[in-house]
LOMIRO-99338 format. One line per 2 residues: their letters; for each residue x, y, z of C-alpha. Coordinates in steps of 0.1 Angstrom, whole numbers, plus 5000, padded with zeros to 4 digits. Layout:
N
A> X Y Z ~ ...
END
This chain:
521
MK> 5422 7691 6717 ~ 5454 7704 6725
KM> 5462 7736 6713 ~ 5502 7754 6711
LE> 5504 7783 6729 ~ 5532 7804 6720
IN> 5542 7836 6744 ~ 5562 7866 6744
IV> 5577 7883 6775 ~ 5613 7895 6767
GP> 5600 7924 6742 ~ 5562 7932 6741
TS> 5543 7910 6752 ~ 5520 7885 6733
VK> 5501 7852 6733 ~ 5494 7833 6698
CD> 5472 7802 6701 ~ 5483 7780 6666
GI> 5495 7807 6653 ~ 5468 7829 6656
EL> 5478 7860 6678 ~ 5452 7863 6706
SL> 5436 7896 6723 ~ 5457 7910 6750
VS> 5436 7921 6784 ~ 5443 7962 6785
SR> 5457 7958 6819 ~ 5496 7965 6825
KT> 5492 7947 6858 ~ 5479 7911 6843
RA> 5503 7912 6820 ~ 5531 7917 6845
LL> 5516 7890 6865 ~ 5516 7862 6836
AY> 5553 7870 6833 ~ 5556 7870 6865
LL> 5542 7835 6867 ~ 5559 7820 6838
IT> 5595 7830 6847 ~ 5592 7820 6880
EQ> 5575 7784 6872 ~ 5560 7779 6907
PH> 5531 7780 6927 ~ 5530 7817 6949
PR> 5508 7821 6982 ~ 5479 7843 6965
EH> 5490 7874 6992 ~ 5523 7873 6986
LC> 5507 7880 6950 ~ 5482 7903 6960
EL> 5512 7922 6976 ~ 5533 7921 6947
FF> 5507 7939 6923 ~ 5478 7954 6946
EN> 5486 7959 6972 ~ 5477 8003 6967
TN> 5444 7990 6954 ~ 5410 7987 6976
DP> 5408 7955 6965 ~ 5437 7937 6962
RG> 5422 7897 6963 ~ 5389 7912 6940
AL> 5416 7926 6919 ~ 5437 7892 6920
RW> 5408 7875 6911 ~ 5398 7900 6883
SL> 5434 7893 6866 ~ 5431 7857 6873
SK> 5394 7852 6855 ~ 5411 7871 6826
LR> 5439 7847 6826 ~ 5423 7813 6825
LL> 5405 7827 6793 ~ 5438 7837 6774
LQ> 5456 7805 6791 ~ 5430 7777 6778
DG> 5445 7743 6764 ~ 5412 7729 6754
DQ> 5388 7720 6781 ~ 5414 7730 6811
SK> 5432 7759 6812 ~ 5473 7763 6822
LI> 5462 7782 6849 ~ 5467 7764 6880
TD> 5446 7772 6913 ~ 5434 7767 6943
QD> 5423 7787 6977 ~ 5456 7796 6989
TV> 5480 7793 6954 ~ 5484 7804 6923
AI> 5507 7786 6895 ~ 5511 7784 6856
NT> 5514 7749 6840 ~ 5548 7758 6814
DD> 5545 7724 6803 ~ 5537 7723 6756
IV> 5543 7761 6758 ~ 5562 7787 6741
ID> 5579 7811 6763 ~ 5603 7832 6744
YH> 5622 7839 6776 ~ 5633 7802 6782
FV> 5644 7798 6743 ~ 5666 7827 6751
RT> 5680 7810 6780 ~ 5684 7778 6762
VH> 5701 7791 6733 ~ 5728 7811 6756
NS> 5728 7779 6776 ~ 5733 7753 6748
PN> 5771 7744 6741 ~ 5760 7738 6702
PS> 5737 7764 6691 ~ 5722 7768 6659
TE> 5729 7803 6641 ~ 5693 7802 6630
DL> 5686 7804 6673 ~ 5712 7826 6676
RR> 5698 7852 6655 ~ 5664 7846 6668
AA> 5682 7853 6707 ~ 5700 7880 6692
VL> 5671 7903 6677 ~ 5652 7893 6715
LS> 5679 7910 6735 ~ 5690 7944 6707
HK> 5663 7964 6729 ~ 5658 7964 6768
PL> 5643 7933 6785 ~ 5608 7928 6804
AS> 5605 7961 6794 ~ 5571 7964 6784
LE> 5561 7946 6820 ~ 5574 7975 6844
LP> 5552 7994 6868 ~ 5565 8022 6886
RA> 5540 8020 6912 ~ 5548 7981 6927
ED> 5582 7980 6946 ~ 5586 7949 6955
FE> 5575 7939 6917 ~ 5602 7964 6905
NW> 5633 7951 6926 ~ 5623 7914 6909
LL> 5621 7924 6872 ~ 5650 7950 6879
GE> 5669 7914 6891 ~ 5654 7899 6859
QE> 5663 7925 6831 ~ 5698 7925 6844
EL> 5700 7884 6841 ~ 5691 7884 6809
QS> 5709 7918 6797 ~ 5742 7893 6814
LR> 5737 7873 6784 ~ 5736 7894 6757
GD> 5773 7901 6750 ~ 5783 7865 6751
II> 5749 7854 6726 ~ 5761 7880 6698
QK> 5799 7869 6704 ~ 5787 7832 6696
LA> 5767 7847 6666 ~ 5794 7867 6656
NM> 5817 7838 6649 ~ 5791 7815 6637
PE> 5812 7799 6603 ~ 5781 7808 6583
ID> 5778 7849 6593 ~ 5800 7874 6569
GA> 5823 7898 6582 ~ 5798 7926 6577
EA> 5769 7918 6599 ~ 5792 7902 6625
VK> 5805 7937 6629 ~ 5766 7945 6626
WL> 5758 7928 6658 ~ 5788 7942 6677
RL> 5780 7974 6672 ~ 5747 7967 6685
WG> 5764 7954 6717 ~ 5782 7988 6717
RM> 5756 8008 6717 ~ 5732 7985 6740
EP> 5759 7987 6767 ~ 5782 8017 6762
LS> 5802 8013 6799 ~ 5808 7981 6787
HD> 5849 7967 6782 ~ 5845 7937 6767
AP> 5811 7949 6735 ~ 5844 7973 6726
FS> 5870 7950 6729 ~ 5852 7920 6700
LW> 5844 7949 6680 ~ 5879 7958 6680
QK> 5889 7921 6674 ~ 5869 7913 6645
LT> 5882 7943 6627 ~ 5915 7938 6631
TL> 5915 7902 6621 ~ 5888 7915 6592
GR> 5922 7940 6580 ~ 5900 7971 6591
HD> 5926 7987 6607 ~ 5913 8025 6605
EA> 5882 8015 6617 ~ 5895 7987 6646
TG> 5924 8024 6654 ~ 5887 8046 6659
VA> 5869 8018 6684 ~ 5903 8015 6705
GR> 5908 8055 6706 ~ 5869 8057 6719
YK> 5875 8034 6743 ~ 5901 8048 6762
AL> 5886 8082 6756 ~ 5855 8069 6776
MG> 5872 8048 6800 ~ 5901 8068 6807
VD> 5925 8051 6836 ~ 5897 8022 6834
AR> 5909 8013 6801 ~ 5917 7977 6799
QW> 5951 7967 6777 ~ 5944 7951 6749
VA> 5960 7921 6727 ~ 5953 7921 6689
PT> 5944 7888 6679 ~ 5959 7867 6653
RD> 5935 7852 6639 ~ 5896 7855 6639
VN> 5887 7843 6672 ~ 5859 7824 6683
PP> 5856 7822 6718 ~ 5855 7790 6741
SK> 5816 7789 6757 ~ 5814 7796 6792
PD> 5804 7776 6819 ~ 5767 7782 6824
LP> 5757 7797 6862 ~ 5738 7780 6883
RQ> 5704 7801 6883 ~ 5699 7823 6911
TI> 5669 7833 6928 ~ 5665 7867 6943
GF> 5635 7878 6959 ~ 5631 7900 6987
CK> 5614 7906 7022 ~ 5608 7934 7041
AV> 5621 7940 7075 ~ 5609 7947 7112
DG> 5612 7984 7103 ~ 5596 7982 7066
VR> 5626 7981 7046 ~ 5631 7958 7015
IA> 5665 7933 7027 ~ 5669 7916 6991
YA> 5683 7881 6992 ~ 5691 7850 6967
TV> 5691 7816 6966 ~ 5706 7789 6947
GS> 5715 7750 6945 ~ 5705 7721 6962
GP> 5707 7703 6993 ~ 5706 7715 7028
PL> 5704 7752 7041 ~ 5740 7771 7037
VK> 5733 7805 7052 ~ 5759 7839 7043
TA> 5761 7870 7069 ~ 5758 7896 7047
NW> 5794 7920 7045 ~ 5812 7952 7032
LN> 5798 7952 7003 ~ 5770 7930 6989
HL> 5753 7934 6960 ~ 5739 7894 6947
DL> 5733 7899 6909 ~ 5773 7915 6903
DW> 5789 7895 6931 ~ 5778 7862 6918
KS> 5796 7870 6883 ~ 5826 7886 6902
PI> 5862 7874 6897 ~ 5865 7881 6933
WG> 5839 7863 6954 ~ 5826 7844 6919
EM> 5845 7811 6922 ~ 5838 7807 6962
FR> 5802 7811 6957 ~ 5792 7789 6933
RL> 5814 7762 6952 ~ 5792 7767 6982
AE> 5763 7759 6961 ~ 5775 7729 6944
KN> 5766 7711 6976 ~ 5742 7733 7001
TF> 5709 7755 6989 ~ 5730 7784 6992
IR> 5718 7819 7008 ~ 5729 7848 7007
YD> 5718 7886 7013 ~ 5719 7923 7002
ER> 5727 7945 7040 ~ 5700 7972 7041
GN> 5718 8002 7026 ~ 5737 7983 6999
GL> 5727 7955 6966 ~ 5690 7956 6961
SD> 5682 7964 6993 ~ 5671 7991 7001
WE> 5695 8024 7004 ~ 5676 8051 7018
VP> 5674 8032 7053 ~ 5671 8045 7087
EI> 5694 8031 7105 ~ 5727 8012 7098
SF> 5735 7996 7131 ~ 5747 7962 7141
DY> 5716 7961 7160 ~ 5697 7963 7127
FV> 5725 7938 7110 ~ 5715 7910 7134
KD> 5676 7916 7128 ~ 5687 7919 7095
LE> 5697 7883 7096 ~ 5665 7870 7115
TV> 5644 7882 7085 ~ 5666 7865 7063
VE> 5658 7837 7078 ~ 5627 7839 7088
NQ> 5614 7848 7050 ~ 5631 7815 7048
SL> 5610 7791 7074 ~ 5644 7778 7077
DR> 5644 7748 7110 ~ 5685 7743 7117
FP> 5711 7752 7094 ~ 5748 7766 7095
LL> 5758 7801 7091 ~ 5788 7817 7074
GM> 5804 7848 7084 ~ 5832 7874 7069
SQ> 5849 7900 7083 ~ 5817 7920 7104
GC> 5791 7893 7093 ~ 5813 7870 7115
AV> 5801 7892 7145 ~ 5768 7894 7132
SI> 5768 7856 7126 ~ 5780 7851 7163
AY> 5749 7874 7179 ~ 5727 7859 7156
AV> 5742 7829 7168 ~ 5740 7830 7207
RY> 5704 7842 7203 ~ 5692 7813 7189
PE> 5714 7782 7191 ~ 5689 7756 7187
RV> 5691 7773 7149 ~ 5727 7777 7144
SA> 5744 7744 7135 ~ 5776 7752 7134
LI> 5794 7784 7127 ~ 5820 7792 7102
LI> 5839 7830 7107 ~ 5864 7840 7081
GG> 5883 7875 7083 ~ 5861 7880 7109
YA> 5869 7898 7147 ~ 5849 7902 7176
SG> 5856 7944 7182 ~ 5854 7978 7159
WR> 5881 7997 7149 ~ 5866 8026 7175
ID> 5874 8000 7202 ~ 5901 7978 7204
MS> 5922 7991 7177 ~ 5954 8023 7182
KE> 5953 8051 7184 ~ 5970 8053 7149
ER> 5947 8030 7132 ~ 5914 8047 7144
ER> 5936 8081 7133 ~ 5937 8065 7098
RE> 5904 8054 7095 ~ 5890 8085 7103
AV> 5908 8099 7079 ~ 5893 8070 7053
LT> 5860 8086 7066 ~ 5862 8118 7053
LT> 5879 8108 7020 ~ 5848 8090 7017
RL> 5822 8115 7026 ~ 5843 8140 6999
GW> 5848 8117 6971 ~ 5827 8078 6970
GT> 5805 8087 6943 ~ 5835 8105 6916
SN> 5843 8089 6888 ~ 5883 8088 6899
PA> 5883 8056 6914 ~ 5913 8066 6941
YR> 5891 8069 6969 ~ 5877 8036 6965
HI> 5906 8021 6960 ~ 5922 8027 6991
FS> 5895 8001 6999 ~ 5906 7975 6974
QT> 5947 7976 6983 ~ 5941 7968 7017
FM> 5917 7940 7012 ~ 5937 7925 6982
PN> 5972 7934 6979 ~ 5982 7915 6957
AD> 5953 7918 6935 ~ 5959 7917 6896
AE> 5945 7953 6882 ~ 5919 7945 6864
RL> 5904 7930 6896 ~ 5913 7957 6916
AW> 5898 7980 6886 ~ 5869 7956 6891
FD> 5860 7966 6925 ~ 5865 8001 6930
DF> 5838 8000 6899 ~ 5819 7977 6927
QR> 5821 7993 6953 ~ 5806 8027 6934
KT> 5778 8006 6921 ~ 5766 7987 6957
TS> 5760 8018 6980 ~ 5754 8051 6980
PE> 5789 8084 6993 ~ 5760 8084 7027
NA> 5760 8050 7028 ~ 5795 8039 7030
VR> 5802 8064 7059 ~ 5773 8046 7079
FQ> 5789 8017 7074 ~ 5822 8022 7083
EA> 5805 8045 7116 ~ 5785 8011 7122
FG> 5809 7990 7119 ~ 5833 8008 7145
DI> 5813 8008 7176 ~ 5811 7962 7167
DV> 5811 7949 7202 ~ 5802 7910 7216
RQ> 5831 7904 7232 ~ 5813 7893 7261
LL> 5792 7872 7234 ~ 5823 7847 7223
PH> 5818 7822 7255 ~ 5779 7819 7254
VK> 5783 7803 7220 ~ 5772 7768 7215
AP> 5779 7760 7179 ~ 5804 7736 7167
TL> 5829 7770 7150 ~ 5859 7772 7127
VL> 5879 7798 7119 ~ 5897 7811 7090
HA> 5920 7838 7091 ~ 5952 7846 7066
RS> 5980 7854 7082 ~ 5990 7884 7072
DQ> 5958 7898 7065 ~ 5961 7934 7060
RI> 5926 7946 7067 ~ 5920 7931 7093
PL> 5952 7918 7121 ~ 5958 7876 7122
DH> 5950 7886 7168 ~ 5916 7894 7154
GR> 5909 7859 7144 ~ 5930 7838 7174
EL> 5906 7860 7194 ~ 5877 7847 7182
AV> 5895 7806 7185 ~ 5903 7814 7218
GI> 5869 7831 7232 ~ 5845 7806 7214
PN> 5845 7768 7233 ~ 5861 7746 7214
AR> 5863 7766 7180 ~ 5890 7752 7157
MV> 5912 7778 7141 ~ 5933 7777 7106
TL> 5954 7800 7096 ~ 5957 7809 7056
ES> 5989 7815 7046 ~ 5980 7850 7024
SS> 5978 7886 7031 ~ 5942 7891 7012
HI> 5916 7901 7033 ~ 5895 7882 7000
IL> 5912 7854 6992 ~ 5918 7851 6961
DD> 5916 7816 6937 ~ 5947 7813 6921
EP> 5960 7819 6953 ~ 5969 7782 6966
AW> 5951 7794 6999 ~ 5920 7794 6991
QI> 5916 7759 6976 ~ 5927 7751 7018
CM> 5898 7775 7028 ~ 5871 7761 7010
DE> 5889 7722 7019 ~ 5885 7731 7051
ID> 5847 7747 7050 ~ 5840 7713 7031
QF> 5849 7693 7060 ~ 5837 7706 7084
LE> 5801 7710 7066 ~ 5801 7670 7065
EN> 5810 7672 7102 ~ 5779 7692 7115
R> 5754 7680 7086
END
């Protein structure tokens, strides 16, 4: 007879069978293994699980077998267990298992969730999610877990906003939930804004003024301008983002490189550029729309360069040679045979070097805002002096709360961006790498030189470059198009190095990429 299994992992781990709570094994690693298999919902090689959870034990395979024996009994369903194992792989059959993690995501994605479901999801997210699963000595698992925690925390605001605006919710309860959101995310822009709006619509103007004052004092120059609502605010649900899968692989020198895959269809690999953070840039107002568009028809694969994002920050070397090796690592990890490669900015030079080294793998090359030689090699004396001055400013001020140093970069990347997107990019850069690494990256970019490789590129190539790019002048794009045999160049009418989705040039850029990929499938 089948039994009803309910498993909670968002908060303290618990397992219920037909409503009766079962005793859990005391091993924290076993509970973390259970959560990992439930969340990922796919078979995993035993070797991978040994490395992820038991690398520091004397007998990793024996430790894994012991944990699986405990889980097999816990997940018993009649005469069979939901734990599916063979000689090489391990998985959990999640059919008919009620899992709170999946419940939260389902409620968030539902166009018409019930008030009670929103309440329950908000309660589950009222504490740090998945906190009981943390394993400080299992670094690769901790990095994966961090991504999952950030993903769940990103749902909290939407769920609380929906709950606070349900017709059945009175003003006092709505304010309670919005205040809780603010306590959970003290540096959020949206949490205090939503609370201020609700208090304003309820006529509680003194409290609303206090919320606005505290927000402006905390955020300083980064504070946003708020517009008071004329009626109760019930914001439409944001379209659900496709779920990306974040994983980690080790480069030749042991550095962990974070990568993400999303979408379905033929693979499309994006080379890393300045700067990346797999979670933050997926939801960003800068690259988010472009990345989602690329994932519509492709299995879109990208990664964080060593020294930034979710990859290791403390690394022995940051250099062009290792940028190429890290790309090699990601491609090998994904077991890719043949695929198109997309590069942006300095990622174009990395893409070119990889395409020449592995012509049998690269089916097509897309280069956006790229260059063949760095600022020390092929720029004017005045430009080199300016770059050296920026290096000094970076050393002094990158990690400070004052965004002026990072603003130097933001305005050259997006000279026509609105204040909100510039502020987002300023903050993004601070969160994405350390001051030391920001300098090391700029030093490495200055020494790039792949000019001699251009004639040896065999893959069909599309070069896209903004006519008035203030970061990388158009001549650098032309050099790529002239030097690579049979390359096609499209000049985009923009002054942005990062072309934003509300620019006419963005749609042209995306249409050209779509057409080029179709031609070279």
